[in-house]
Biopython code that builds the backbone (N, CA, C, O; Angstrom):
import numpy as np
from Bio.PDB.StructureBuilder import StructureBuilder

atoms = [
    (1, "UNK", "N", (102.352, 38.437, 66.286)),
    (1, "UNK", "CA", (102.983, 37.147, 66.241)),
    (1, "UNK", "C", (101.935, 36.061, 66.489)),
    (1, "UNK", "O", (101.019, 36.242, 67.291)),
    (2, "UNK", "N", (102.084, 34.913, 65.780)),
    (2, "UNK", "CA", (101.122, 33.816, 65.908)),
    (2, "UNK", "C", (101.321, 33.067, 67.219)),
    (2, "UNK", "O", (102.448, 32.822, 67.651)),
    (3, "UNK", "N", (100.220, 32.717, 67.832)),
    (3, "UNK", "CA", (100.261, 31.929, 69.059)),
    (3, "UNK", "C", (100.072, 30.460, 68.701)),
    (3, "UNK", "O", (98.993, 30.065, 68.258)),
    (4, "UNK", "N", (101.108, 29.648, 68.886)),
    (4, "UNK", "CA", (101.035, 28.231, 68.521)),
    (4, "UNK", "C", (101.060, 27.307, 69.732)),
    (4, "UNK", "O", (101.314, 26.110, 69.593)),
    (5, "UNK", "N", (100.800, 27.848, 70.909)),
    (5, "UNK", "CA", (100.827, 27.004, 72.097)),
    (5, "UNK", "C", (99.722, 25.956, 72.092)),
    (5, "UNK", "O", (99.846, 24.932, 72.764)),
    (6, "UNK", "N", (98.646, 26.189, 71.349)),
    (6, "UNK", "CA", (97.533, 25.255, 71.313)),
    (6, "UNK", "C", (97.895, 23.960, 70.605)),
    (6, "UNK", "O", (97.215, 22.949, 70.781)),
    (7, "UNK", "N", (98.962, 23.977, 69.802)),
    (7, "UNK", "CA", (99.319, 22.795, 69.018)),
    (7, "UNK", "C", (100.449, 22.028, 69.716)),
    (7, "UNK", "O", (101.438, 22.622, 70.147)),
    (8, "UNK", "N", (100.295, 20.733, 69.819)),
    (8, "UNK", "CA", (101.280, 19.906, 70.499)),
    (8, "UNK", "C", (102.378, 19.488, 69.526)),
    (8, "UNK", "O", (102.313, 18.404, 68.946)),
    (9, "UNK", "N", (103.371, 20.331, 69.346)),
    (9, "UNK", "CA", (104.471, 20.010, 68.440)),
    (9, "UNK", "C", (105.505, 19.186, 69.187)),
    (9, "UNK", "O", (106.507, 19.704, 69.681)),
    (10, "UNK", "N", (105.239, 17.907, 69.256)),
    (10, "UNK", "CA", (106.162, 16.986, 69.899)),
    (10, "UNK", "C", (107.096, 16.407, 68.835)),
    (10, "UNK", "O", (106.897, 16.635, 67.642)),
    (11, "UNK", "N", (108.092, 15.674, 69.257)),
    (11, "UNK", "CA", (109.019, 15.048, 68.310)),
    (11, "UNK", "C", (108.288, 14.077, 67.379)),
    (11, "UNK", "O", (108.533, 14.116, 66.173)),
    (12, "UNK", "N", (107.403, 13.207, 67.880)),
    (12, "UNK", "CA", (106.677, 12.324, 66.952)),
    (12, "UNK", "C", (105.835, 13.102, 65.929)),
    (12, "UNK", "O", (105.738, 12.695, 64.771)),
    (13, "UNK", "N", (105.236, 14.204, 66.348)),
    (13, "UNK", "CA", (104.461, 15.016, 65.415)),
    (13, "UNK", "C", (105.357, 15.603, 64.337)),
    (13, "UNK", "O", (105.008, 15.583, 63.156)),
    (14, "UNK", "N", (106.497, 16.119, 64.734)),
    (14, "UNK", "CA", (107.438, 16.683, 63.766)),
    (14, "UNK", "C", (107.951, 15.606, 62.807)),
    (14, "UNK", "O", (108.090, 15.857, 61.610)),
    (15, "UNK", "N", (108.226, 14.429, 63.319)),
    (15, "UNK", "CA", (108.680, 13.323, 62.465)),
    (15, "UNK", "C", (107.585, 12.948, 61.472)),
    (15, "UNK", "O", (107.865, 12.741, 60.291)),
    (16, "UNK", "N", (106.349, 12.860, 61.939)),
    (16, "UNK", "CA", (105.220, 12.508, 61.084)),
    (16, "UNK", "C", (105.102, 13.485, 59.915)),
    (16, "UNK", "O", (105.052, 13.068, 58.758)),
    (17, "UNK", "N", (105.056, 14.772, 60.214)),
    (17, "UNK", "CA", (104.906, 15.753, 59.140)),
    (17, "UNK", "C", (106.138, 15.809, 58.248)),
    (17, "UNK", "O", (106.013, 16.043, 57.046)),
    (18, "UNK", "N", (107.309, 15.600, 58.803)),
    (18, "UNK", "CA", (108.536, 15.574, 57.989)),
    (18, "UNK", "C", (108.514, 14.411, 57.006)),
    (18, "UNK", "O", (108.900, 14.568, 55.848)),
    (19, "UNK", "N", (108.066, 13.252, 57.460)),
    (19, "UNK", "CA", (107.995, 12.081, 56.579)),
    (19, "UNK", "C", (106.982, 12.315, 55.462)),
    (19, "UNK", "O", (107.241, 11.958, 54.312)),
    (20, "UNK", "N", (105.836, 12.909, 55.782)),
    (20, "UNK", "CA", (104.835, 13.199, 54.753)),
    (20, "UNK", "C", (105.411, 14.160, 53.719)),
    (20, "UNK", "O", (105.230, 13.951, 52.519)),
    (21, "UNK", "N", (106.091, 15.194, 54.155)),
    (21, "UNK", "CA", (106.703, 16.162, 53.230)),
    (21, "UNK", "C", (107.762, 15.486, 52.370)),
    (21, "UNK", "O", (107.825, 15.721, 51.163)),
    (22, "UNK", "N", (108.593, 14.647, 52.981)),
    (22, "UNK", "CA", (109.617, 13.943, 52.208)),
    (22, "UNK", "C", (108.993, 12.986, 51.193)),
    (22, "UNK", "O", (109.510, 12.836, 50.086)),
    (23, "UNK", "N", (107.889, 12.339, 51.561)),
    (23, "UNK", "CA", (107.207, 11.457, 50.616)),
    (23, "UNK", "C", (106.665, 12.244, 49.432)),
    (23, "UNK", "O", (106.783, 11.805, 48.288)),
    (24, "UNK", "N", (106.075, 13.396, 49.695)),
    (24, "UNK", "CA", (105.545, 14.216, 48.607)),
    (24, "UNK", "C", (106.661, 14.737, 47.702)),
    (24, "UNK", "O", (106.509, 14.761, 46.481)),
    (25, "UNK", "N", (107.771, 15.151, 48.292)),
    (25, "UNK", "CA", (108.913, 15.597, 47.483)),
    (25, "UNK", "C", (109.477, 14.447, 46.657)),
    (25, "UNK", "O", (109.798, 14.619, 45.481)),
    (26, "UNK", "N", (109.596, 13.277, 47.273)),
    (26, "UNK", "CA", (110.084, 12.110, 46.554)),
    (26, "UNK", "C", (109.171, 11.719, 45.406)),
    (26, "UNK", "O", (109.646, 11.384, 44.321)),
    (27, "UNK", "N", (107.863, 11.760, 45.634)),
    (27, "UNK", "CA", (106.909, 11.436, 44.572)),
    (27, "UNK", "C", (106.975, 12.458, 43.440)),
    (27, "UNK", "O", (106.840, 12.105, 42.268)),
    (28, "UNK", "N", (107.185, 13.725, 43.797)),
    (28, "UNK", "CA", (107.311, 14.769, 42.769)),
    (28, "UNK", "C", (108.539, 14.531, 41.909)),
    (28, "UNK", "O", (108.465, 14.614, 40.683)),
    (29, "UNK", "N", (109.662, 14.239, 42.537)),
    (29, "UNK", "CA", (110.893, 13.977, 41.785)),
    (29, "UNK", "C", (110.754, 12.718, 40.933)),
    (29, "UNK", "O", (111.228, 12.679, 39.797)),
    (30, "UNK", "N", (110.113, 11.701, 41.472)),
    (30, "UNK", "CA", (109.887, 10.461, 40.729)),
    (30, "UNK", "C", (109.008, 10.730, 39.503)),
    (30, "UNK", "O", (109.259, 10.195, 38.423)),
    (31, "UNK", "N", (107.975, 11.562, 39.680)),
    (31, "UNK", "CA", (107.091, 11.903, 38.573)),
    (31, "UNK", "C", (107.840, 12.682, 37.486)),
    (31, "UNK", "O", (107.606, 12.471, 36.296)),
    (32, "UNK", "N", (108.727, 13.569, 37.891)),
    (32, "UNK", "CA", (109.510, 14.331, 36.916)),
    (32, "UNK", "C", (110.486, 13.436, 36.166)),
    (32, "UNK", "O", (110.708, 13.616, 34.968)),
    (33, "UNK", "N", (111.069, 12.472, 36.873)),
    (33, "UNK", "CA", (112.047, 11.582, 36.244)),
    (33, "UNK", "C", (111.375, 10.515, 35.383)),
    (33, "UNK", "O", (111.893, 10.151, 34.327)),
    (34, "UNK", "N", (110.239, 10.019, 35.825)),
    (34, "UNK", "CA", (109.544, 8.932, 35.121)),
    (34, "UNK", "C", (108.046, 9.137, 35.258)),
    (34, "UNK", "O", (107.467, 8.737, 36.269)),
    (35, "UNK", "N", (107.399, 9.750, 34.268)),
    (35, "UNK", "CA", (105.954, 9.988, 34.379)),
    (35, "UNK", "C", (105.183, 8.691, 34.619)),
    (35, "UNK", "O", (105.513, 7.639, 34.071)),
    (36, "UNK", "N", (104.167, 8.793, 35.436)),
    (36, "UNK", "CA", (103.392, 7.623, 35.828)),
    (36, "UNK", "C", (102.492, 7.134, 34.696)),
    (36, "UNK", "O", (102.096, 7.895, 33.813)),
    (37, "UNK", "N", (102.189, 5.864, 34.752)),
    (37, "UNK", "CA", (101.262, 5.237, 33.816)),
    (37, "UNK", "C", (100.129, 4.657, 34.651)),
    (37, "UNK", "O", (100.368, 3.951, 35.630)),
    (38, "UNK", "N", (98.902, 4.957, 34.262)),
    (38, "UNK", "CA", (97.769, 4.396, 34.989)),
    (38, "UNK", "C", (97.745, 2.885, 34.803)),
    (38, "UNK", "O", (97.971, 2.374, 33.705)),
    (39, "UNK", "N", (97.465, 2.176, 35.900)),
    (39, "UNK", "CA", (97.408, 0.724, 35.815)),
    (39, "UNK", "C", (96.409, 0.185, 36.819)),
    (39, "UNK", "O", (96.013, 0.866, 37.766)),
    (40, "UNK", "N", (96.017, -1.044, 36.589)),
    (40, "UNK", "CA", (95.104, -1.733, 37.489)),
    (40, "UNK", "C", (95.886, -2.831, 38.194)),
    (40, "UNK", "O", (96.571, -3.631, 37.557)),
    (41, "UNK", "N", (95.775, -2.857, 39.504)),
    (41, "UNK", "CA", (96.461, -3.876, 40.288)),
    (41, "UNK", "C", (95.480, -4.570, 41.210)),
    (41, "UNK", "O", (94.411, -5.000, 40.775)),
    (42, "UNK", "N", (95.833, -4.684, 42.483)),
    (42, "UNK", "CA", (94.954, -5.312, 43.467)),
    (42, "UNK", "C", (93.709, -4.476, 43.745)),
    (42, "UNK", "O", (92.645, -5.012, 44.056)),
    (43, "UNK", "N", (93.852, -3.169, 43.629)),
    (43, "UNK", "CA", (92.716, -2.295, 43.879)),
    (43, "UNK", "C", (91.736, -2.383, 42.708)),
    (43, "UNK", "O", (92.158, -2.546, 41.563)),
    (44, "UNK", "N", (90.447, -2.280, 42.981)),
    (44, "UNK", "CA", (89.446, -2.478, 41.918)),
    (44, "UNK", "C", (89.240, -1.252, 41.030)),
    (44, "UNK", "O", (88.119, -0.977, 40.601)),
    (45, "UNK", "N", (90.305, -0.524, 40.758)),
    (45, "UNK", "CA", (90.210, 0.653, 39.899)),
    (45, "UNK", "C", (91.577, 0.946, 39.293)),
    (45, "UNK", "O", (92.599, 0.447, 39.765)),
    (46, "UNK", "N", (91.581, 1.747, 38.258)),
    (46, "UNK", "CA", (92.828, 2.161, 37.632)),
    (46, "UNK", "C", (93.405, 3.295, 38.470)),
    (46, "UNK", "O", (92.702, 4.252, 38.794)),
    (47, "UNK", "N", (94.697, 3.187, 38.825)),
    (47, "UNK", "CA", (95.314, 4.189, 39.693)),
    (47, "UNK", "C", (96.668, 4.624, 39.156)),
    (47, "UNK", "O", (97.299, 3.931, 38.359)),
    (48, "UNK", "N", (97.092, 5.795, 39.617)),
    (48, "UNK", "CA", (98.441, 6.282, 39.352)),
    (48, "UNK", "C", (99.238, 6.163, 40.653)),
    (48, "UNK", "O", (98.693, 5.778, 41.688)),
    (49, "UNK", "N", (100.523, 6.493, 40.595)),
    (49, "UNK", "CA", (101.341, 6.453, 41.819)),
    (49, "UNK", "C", (100.770, 7.362, 42.900)),
    (49, "UNK", "O", (100.697, 6.980, 44.068)),
    (50, "UNK", "N", (100.368, 8.562, 42.506)),
    (50, "UNK", "CA", (99.809, 9.511, 43.472)),
    (50, "UNK", "C", (98.524, 8.999, 44.099)),
    (50, "UNK", "O", (98.295, 9.178, 45.296)),
    (51, "UNK", "N", (97.684, 8.359, 43.290)),
    (51, "UNK", "CA", (96.460, 7.760, 43.825)),
    (51, "UNK", "C", (96.786, 6.705, 44.868)),
    (51, "UNK", "O", (96.172, 6.661, 45.934)),
    (52, "UNK", "N", (97.754, 5.858, 44.555)),
    (52, "UNK", "CA", (98.127, 4.786, 45.479)),
    (52, "UNK", "C", (98.749, 5.350, 46.756)),
    (52, "UNK", "O", (98.532, 4.807, 47.839)),
    (53, "UNK", "N", (99.524, 6.436, 46.638)),
    (53, "UNK", "CA", (100.074, 7.079, 47.837)),
    (53, "UNK", "C", (98.940, 7.586, 48.717)),
    (53, "UNK", "O", (98.947, 7.360, 49.927)),
    (54, "UNK", "N", (97.966, 8.268, 48.123)),
    (54, "UNK", "CA", (96.841, 8.788, 48.894)),
    (54, "UNK", "C", (96.046, 7.660, 49.550)),
    (54, "UNK", "O", (95.704, 7.745, 50.729)),
    (55, "UNK", "N", (95.756, 6.611, 48.792)),
    (55, "UNK", "CA", (95.008, 5.467, 49.334)),
    (55, "UNK", "C", (95.798, 4.815, 50.471)),
    (55, "UNK", "O", (95.222, 4.430, 51.488)),
    (56, "UNK", "N", (97.111, 4.693, 50.297)),
    (56, "UNK", "CA", (97.946, 4.111, 51.344)),
    (56, "UNK", "C", (97.955, 4.952, 52.612)),
    (56, "UNK", "O", (97.859, 4.417, 53.717)),
    (57, "UNK", "N", (98.072, 6.278, 52.456)),
    (57, "UNK", "CA", (98.061, 7.157, 53.625)),
    (57, "UNK", "C", (96.704, 7.146, 54.320)),
    (57, "UNK", "O", (96.633, 7.142, 55.548)),
    (58, "UNK", "N", (95.632, 7.140, 53.539)),
    (58, "UNK", "CA", (94.300, 7.090, 54.122)),
    (58, "UNK", "C", (94.087, 5.774, 54.870)),
    (58, "UNK", "O", (93.550, 5.762, 55.978)),
    (59, "UNK", "N", (94.511, 4.671, 54.258)),
    (59, "UNK", "CA", (94.425, 3.381, 54.934)),
    (59, "UNK", "C", (95.270, 3.354, 56.197)),
    (59, "UNK", "O", (94.863, 2.787, 57.211)),
    (60, "UNK", "N", (96.445, 3.966, 56.136)),
    (60, "UNK", "CA", (97.310, 4.035, 57.314)),
    (60, "UNK", "C", (96.672, 4.804, 58.456)),
    (60, "UNK", "O", (96.829, 4.442, 59.622)),
    (61, "UNK", "N", (95.951, 5.865, 58.118)),
    (61, "UNK", "CA", (95.248, 6.623, 59.159)),
    (61, "UNK", "C", (94.182, 5.749, 59.823)),
    (61, "UNK", "O", (94.035, 5.760, 61.045)),
    (62, "UNK", "N", (93.435, 4.988, 59.005)),
    (62, "UNK", "CA", (92.418, 4.098, 59.569)),
    (62, "UNK", "C", (93.045, 2.972, 60.390)),
    (62, "UNK", "O", (92.484, 2.562, 61.406)),
    (63, "UNK", "N", (94.189, 2.475, 59.963)),
    (63, "UNK", "CA", (94.881, 1.443, 60.737)),
    (63, "UNK", "C", (95.243, 1.978, 62.112)),
    (63, "UNK", "O", (95.037, 1.299, 63.119)),
    (64, "UNK", "N", (95.781, 3.192, 62.160)),
    (64, "UNK", "CA", (96.163, 3.781, 63.445)),
    (64, "UNK", "C", (94.934, 4.068, 64.319)),
    (64, "UNK", "O", (94.962, 3.821, 65.525)),
    (65, "UNK", "N", (93.866, 4.584, 63.719)),
    (65, "UNK", "CA", (92.661, 4.847, 64.514)),
    (65, "UNK", "C", (92.068, 3.559, 65.075)),
    (65, "UNK", "O", (91.667, 3.512, 66.238)),
    (66, "UNK", "N", (92.012, 2.521, 64.255)),
    (66, "UNK", "CA", (91.499, 1.235, 64.730)),
    (66, "UNK", "C", (92.395, 0.675, 65.824)),
    (66, "UNK", "O", (91.907, 0.128, 66.812)),
    (67, "UNK", "N", (93.699, 0.812, 65.649)),
    (67, "UNK", "CA", (94.651, 0.319, 66.648)),
    (67, "UNK", "C", (94.417, 1.014, 67.986)),
    (67, "UNK", "O", (94.372, 0.369, 69.033)),
    (68, "UNK", "N", (94.268, 2.337, 67.937)),
    (68, "UNK", "CA", (94.046, 3.087, 69.176)),
    (68, "UNK", "C", (92.726, 2.724, 69.840)),
    (68, "UNK", "O", (92.628, 2.675, 71.066)),
    (69, "UNK", "N", (91.715, 2.471, 69.022)),
    (69, "UNK", "CA", (90.403, 2.174, 69.571)),
    (69, "UNK", "C", (90.208, 0.739, 70.029)),
    (69, "UNK", "O", (89.374, 0.476, 70.895)),
    (70, "UNK", "N", (90.968, -0.200, 69.456)),
    (70, "UNK", "CA", (90.706, -1.613, 69.715)),
    (70, "UNK", "C", (91.763, -2.340, 70.531)),
    (70, "UNK", "O", (91.507, -3.433, 71.037)),
    (71, "UNK", "N", (92.948, -1.751, 70.668)),
    (71, "UNK", "CA", (94.011, -2.448, 71.394)),
    (71, "UNK", "C", (94.651, -1.538, 72.437)),
    (71, "UNK", "O", (94.421, -0.329, 72.464)),
    (72, "UNK", "N", (95.450, -2.150, 73.282)),
    (72, "UNK", "CA", (96.245, -1.378, 74.245)),
    (72, "UNK", "C", (97.735, -1.551, 73.986)),
    (72, "UNK", "O", (98.569, -1.116, 74.781)),
    (73, "UNK", "N", (98.062, -2.190, 72.868)),
    (73, "UNK", "CA", (99.462, -2.402, 72.521)),
    (73, "UNK", "C", (100.101, -1.101, 72.063)),
    (73, "UNK", "O", (99.387, -0.159, 71.718)),
    (74, "UNK", "N", (101.451, -1.021, 72.050)),
    (74, "UNK", "CA", (102.125, 0.208, 71.627)),
    (74, "UNK", "C", (101.767, 0.591, 70.180)),
    (74, "UNK", "O", (101.554, -0.269, 69.325)),
    (75, "UNK", "N", (101.711, 1.883, 69.941)),
    (75, "UNK", "CA", (101.313, 2.409, 68.635)),
    (75, "UNK", "C", (102.341, 2.093, 67.555)),
    (75, "UNK", "O", (102.011, 2.106, 66.369)),
    (76, "UNK", "N", (103.578, 1.812, 67.945)),
    (76, "UNK", "CA", (104.606, 1.498, 66.951)),
    (76, "UNK", "C", (104.247, 0.259, 66.148)),
    (76, "UNK", "O", (104.636, 0.147, 64.986)),
    (77, "UNK", "N", (103.519, -0.666, 66.739)),
    (77, "UNK", "CA", (103.119, -1.868, 66.001)),
    (77, "UNK", "C", (102.179, -1.503, 64.858)),
    (77, "UNK", "O", (102.264, -2.074, 63.770)),
    (78, "UNK", "N", (101.285, -0.553, 65.108)),
    (78, "UNK", "CA", (100.385, -0.083, 64.048)),
    (78, "UNK", "C", (101.186, 0.592, 62.939)),
    (78, "UNK", "O", (100.834, 0.488, 61.764)),
    (79, "UNK", "N", (102.249, 1.273, 63.305)),
    (79, "UNK", "CA", (103.095, 1.930, 62.305)),
    (79, "UNK", "C", (103.789, 0.893, 61.428)),
    (79, "UNK", "O", (103.948, 1.101, 60.225)),
    (80, "UNK", "N", (104.198, -0.207, 62.017)),
    (80, "UNK", "CA", (104.815, -1.287, 61.241)),
    (80, "UNK", "C", (103.795, -1.904, 60.285)),
    (80, "UNK", "O", (104.111, -2.174, 59.127)),
    (81, "UNK", "N", (102.573, -2.126, 60.769)),
    (81, "UNK", "CA", (101.514, -2.642, 59.901)),
    (81, "UNK", "C", (101.221, -1.656, 58.778)),
    (81, "UNK", "O", (101.021, -2.056, 57.631)),
    (82, "UNK", "N", (101.194, -0.350, 59.112)),
    (82, "UNK", "CA", (100.947, 0.660, 58.098)),
    (82, "UNK", "C", (102.053, 0.687, 57.042)),
    (82, "UNK", "O", (101.772, 0.867, 55.857)),
    (83, "UNK", "N", (103.293, 0.510, 57.459)),
    (83, "UNK", "CA", (104.404, 0.486, 56.502)),
    (83, "UNK", "C", (104.258, -0.684, 55.536)),
    (83, "UNK", "O", (104.520, -0.549, 54.341)),
    (84, "UNK", "N", (103.837, -1.835, 56.063)),
    (84, "UNK", "CA", (103.600, -2.993, 55.193)),
    (84, "UNK", "C", (102.436, -2.711, 54.239)),
    (84, "UNK", "O", (102.510, -3.038, 53.055)),
    (85, "UNK", "N", (101.370, -2.109, 54.749)),
    (85, "UNK", "CA", (100.210, -1.744, 53.920)),
    (85, "UNK", "C", (100.637, -0.793, 52.801)),
    (85, "UNK", "O", (100.254, -0.974, 51.645)),
    (86, "UNK", "N", (101.433, 0.223, 53.151)),
    (86, "UNK", "CA", (101.889, 1.197, 52.144)),
    (86, "UNK", "C", (102.736, 0.494, 51.069)),
    (86, "UNK", "O", (102.586, 0.768, 49.879)),
    (87, "UNK", "N", (103.611, -0.398, 51.493)),
    (87, "UNK", "CA", (104.460, -1.109, 50.525)),
    (87, "UNK", "C", (103.612, -1.951, 49.578)),
    (87, "UNK", "O", (103.867, -1.978, 48.374)),
    (88, "UNK", "N", (102.604, -2.638, 50.115)),
    (88, "UNK", "CA", (101.730, -3.470, 49.286)),
    (88, "UNK", "C", (100.938, -2.613, 48.307)),
    (88, "UNK", "O", (100.858, -2.935, 47.122)),
    (89, "UNK", "N", (100.357, -1.534, 48.794)),
    (89, "UNK", "CA", (99.544, -0.676, 47.928)),
    (89, "UNK", "C", (100.407, -0.022, 46.851)),
    (89, "UNK", "O", (100.012, 0.033, 45.686)),
    (90, "UNK", "N", (101.574, 0.469, 47.234)),
    (90, "UNK", "CA", (102.427, 1.148, 46.240)),
    (90, "UNK", "C", (102.973, 0.170, 45.220)),
    (90, "UNK", "O", (103.146, 0.541, 44.059)),
    (91, "UNK", "N", (103.249, -1.045, 45.602)),
    (91, "UNK", "CA", (103.837, -2.018, 44.672)),
    (91, "UNK", "C", (102.786, -2.725, 43.829)),
    (91, "UNK", "O", (102.905, -2.783, 42.605)),
    (92, "UNK", "N", (101.762, -3.260, 44.478)),
    (92, "UNK", "CA", (100.804, -4.096, 43.767)),
    (92, "UNK", "C", (99.418, -3.478, 43.646)),
    (92, "UNK", "O", (98.547, -4.047, 42.989)),
    (93, "UNK", "N", (99.198, -2.321, 44.269)),
    (93, "UNK", "CA", (97.878, -1.703, 44.269)),
    (93, "UNK", "C", (97.540, -1.170, 42.943)),
    (93, "UNK", "O", (96.459, -0.612, 42.760)),
]
sb = StructureBuilder()
sb.init_structure("model")
sb.init_model(0)
sb.init_chain("A")
sb.init_seg("    ")
for serial, (resi, resn, name, xyz) in enumerate(atoms, 1):
    if name == "N":
        sb.init_residue(resn, " ", resi, " ")
    sb.init_atom(name, np.array(xyz, "f"), 0.0, 1.0, " ", f" {name:<3s}", serial, name[0])
structure = sb.get_structure()
């Protein structure tokens, strides 16, 4: 049997991974229903929906790391900023 005591499976961790899985499933269904078209937006390159999702998630990770390193405010504020970043990148990126 696998020993998983080393991993901190807290409620926020479970929510985080659940949201990522739901986003990937949603993007898959969206791709099946309406295939993506490459386009150029605010980002200086041509991207697809999947590219913008990846860029948004990567940016969100950096937002959270910077928040943890530079402020003492609650982490939920960084999550709100990340949600706005994701919306901007997915819509206009």
